[in-house]
N, C-alpha and C positions, 0 to 999 in steps of 0.2 A: 504494500500500500504506500503510495507516494502522496505527500502533501503538496501544497503549492509553493514550496520552497524553491527558489530560483534554480538551483542546480538540477532539481527534478524536472523542471519545465524544459530544460535544454534537451531532454530526450525527444522532444518533438522536432528539434532542429538538428540534432546530432544522433545518428542512428546507432552508435556503438552500444549504448545500454540496451536499446530495443533489440538489436541483433544478438546480444549476449542472452537476453531473456528468452528470445525465440529458440536459440540453440540449447538452452538449459531448461526448457519447459516452464518458464517463469512468466506469468502474466502480470504486466504492470498495471496497477489500478490506482487512479488518481482520486483522492478524496476531494469533496467540494471545499471551496474557500470557507474558512472558519469552522471546519469540521474535524479538527485534529483529534477530537475525542473518539472518533470512529477507529482510530489506529490504536490497537492494544499496546503497542510499544510505548506510546506516550506516557502511560502510567508508570513505566519503569524509569523514565526520565524525571517524573515528578518525585519519585522516591530518591533518586540520585541527588536531585537539587535539595530536597529536604534534609537529607543526611549529610551532605558534603559541602554544599555551597551557601545555604541560607545562613546569614549572620557571620560570614567569614570575610576576611580582607587579606587575601594571599598577596605576598610581596611580588611574586613572579608567576608566570604561567607554568614554569616547571614545578613550583610548589603546589599549585592548584592541580596540575596533572597528576602529581604524586598522591594527592588526597583522593582524586577520582579513581586512580588505580587501586588504592587500598580499599576503597568502598566496593569496587567490583569484585575483588578477591573475597572480601567479607560477605558480599551479597551471594556469591556462588557457594560459599560454605554454609550459609544460614538462610537458605531459601524459605524455610518454614518459620522464621522468626516472627513472633506475634506482632511486634511494632511495624516491621516491614510489611507484613500482610495487611495491616490496617491502612497504611498509607497507600499501598497499591490498590486496595479495594475502594478507597474513597476516590481515587483518580480514575478508576476503571468503571466509568459510568455507562458504557455501551453494553 
């Protein structure tokens, strides 16, 4: 599922992504403008923002990237964590 993020829209002008999708049996589906909630992946970004970025002021992009990497490692090891499940459930309205 692709939102209306500008790099996604370039698939209409540049056939490389569309060609890859066709070669790998992947259908590209665009969500309507303002409908990111239809994309189940968005809930995962909500949790990432909640646990790693809200209320922080990282000095560098490297420091921020390290925080995100540590969260992803934790997330993969604690998929059933109650707090995480609550955040994802709230964001997953579709």
